[in-house]
N, C-alpha and C positions, 0 to 999 in steps of 0.2 A: 321356750320350743315347746312343742309338744307329737310323741312318737305314738306311733298305730303298731303291736307286736301281735305277730304272727306267729301261733303254737306257742302261747302263754302258758299252757295247763300241761306242755312236755315237759321232757325229764331237762331239758338244756332253760327250756322258755321258763319256767315257775323261776330260775335263778335271775334271769334277766330282767324280768316284774319283780322280783323283791329289789334286785340294786337299783331297778329306775324310779321304785317307789322310796327306797330310802336316802336317796337323791334328790328326792321330790321332785320329780320331771313329771309334767301332766304327761296322762300317758289312755292309749284305749285301748281293748284287748276285743277280738273277736275270735268268740269259742262257740262249739256245735252244743256244751252243756255249761251250766254254773257250777255243777256239782263238783270241782277239781278246782274251782276256784273261791270257794266259800269262804275261805281263811282271809282272803282278800277282799276288806269290806269296803265299796265303792263311795266315793268323795268327790269334793269340787274337783281332785284333782288326778283320779281314777273312773274312769269309765269301762262297763262290760257292756259289750255286744253280743246278743246268740245269732249264730249264721253259720256259713262257712265263707272261707274265698274264694273257690270257684263258682261262686254265687254273685255276678256282678252288682246286685242291687245291695248285698248282703256287705261287700266290700265298700260300697261306696260311701254307705251310711258309715260304716266305723273309721273309715279313712279322712271324714269331713273335719276341718281343721288341721287335720295332720300334717305334720311340713317331714317330716320322715319315718318311712315304715320299716320294720325290723323284721327280718322273714327268715324263722327257724324251724319250718316245716319238713316235712321228709315222707316220704313213702311208706308208709306203716304196714309190721307184720303183723298176724296175729300171736305170736313170740319171736321173742328174740334167734331161735333156730333160723339158720339162715335158709333154708328150705321152706320154712311156713309160709302158707298161704299171706297173700299178696292183702290188706285190708282197704286201703286206697286206690283207684284208676294209676296204671301207669304212665299217668300224664298228668297227673295236682299238682305236681311243681312247677312246670311249665303254662298250665293252664293256668293258674293262680300269678304268675307273672305277668303274663299277656293282660290280665284284669290292671295287675297293680301298672302298667304304662300305660294303660287307656285310661287310668286314670289320672296318670300324670302328664299325660300329654291333650287334657281337658282345658277346655279355656277356663279361667281363671280358678286354677288348682292351686290348691298351698300346696301339695307334695311336690318337696326339690330334691328329696333323697332318699335312699332306697341301698340298706347293707343286708345282704342275705349270705346264708349261712352256707355251704357246698358242704365239699369233703375233701379232703389227701386222697389222691387217688384220681380223681375226674381230671380229664385232660390231660394236660400232657405229665399232670404228673403222677400218672399212670407210671411212669417208667422211674418213679422214687420209690416207691414201696415194696414192701419183700414180695420173695416171689410166690409164696403160699396167699398173700392176701390177693395179690392179682387172679388166680386160680377159684378163689371163693367171690370174686366178683364176676367172672368170667362163669361160673359151672354153680351158681345158686340163686337165689330172690335176690340178695344184696343187689346183684346189679342191677336188677328193676331201677332203683333210686341212684345210684352214679349212670343211669344213662339219661332220666329224668334231671339229675343237676347238671349234665352238661346243656340239656338243649334250654335251660331256665339263664344258666350262664351265658349262654350264645346272646339269647334275647338280651339281659341286664347290658351285657358287655356293649352292645352295638348299640343301645338306645342314646337317645344325643338330649333329652329336655331333663335328666335327671344327673343327678352326682350318685354315684355308685362305689362301694366296696364289696367283694367278694373275697368273704374268708372259709378259707379252707381247712378244719384243724383236725389235728391228726387224730386218733383214734380217744374218744373221749370216755373217762372216769369220773366216778363221784367220790370228791376228796375236800375234805372242811378247810384244810391248810391253803390257803392262796402262794402260788408261788410266783417267780418271776415267770415272763413270757418270753420265748426264743421265736423271734420273728423270721421266717422264711422265703426266698423267692428262688426259685430256679434250683432248689437242693441245697442252697448256699445260705447260711451255716446247714449242713444235713440237720433235719429236724428228730427231734426225742420222737417216741414211738407214743406219749400218752399226752393230755392234758384237761385238767376238771373242767367241770361244765360251767364250774363259779368262774374259773380261770377265762373259761370264752367269752361269759355274761359280762364280765370286768370289759374286756377288752371289745368287745362291741360297743360296750355302750362308751368306751372311751373316743370309741370314733364317732356316734354319733352326737357327742357333747364336744366334738372337736379339741381333746385333748389329746388324740391321735390323728396326725393326718396320712391317712392309707386310700386316700380315693383316687379312682379309676386304678385300683390297683388289684391282686389277687394274692393278700399273704396267705401263708401257709405256717399256722402258729403251733406251737406246744411248749410244754415246761420245761423250764430251763432245768438242769439237773443241780443248779444252786438257788438258795433261799428266793 
């Protein structure tokens, strides 16, 4: 198999890239700059393309020969402060998803599956998150990302020519120890509040390599309280 990672220089994407290379999966990455990816040396199984996924020409080049796209893109802000200025367009995620699906629908396309990282609190899960988190989504710039996650989820879940999984992680943290993952549907079982980026990365790659079967589903994932 061969995958394309979108968002490989981000806080979650770098863990997916590390794990993919450790598993010896043939991997392409599309990045705006190679500055954050210099620690990874391109070789026969790892290729870096420079560009932006919202530009069709760039995405087509990076996706050529890939059968799976893993997207951990997000609407970014200038800082973690909820009211900080947005750095990306408010439709960045859905614009990229339109490009992905255009490639998947092209004649002779090798692309047959898409794994998209969304968020707990998107669509029906808005009713499952704490009240204070709903306020943050509704009254800060965090909401822009959630709105576009909804748009990209709608596009992907209605697609007919690719297998898909929409992963909805809870609050992401940096923790070195990898714990067991709790998978929830419709708030059952009730998810815990956090999951590490490493755990999310392993979960996504398990799906990509068919070690976990969640195709055509939207699992909410969190860290288990136990080992």
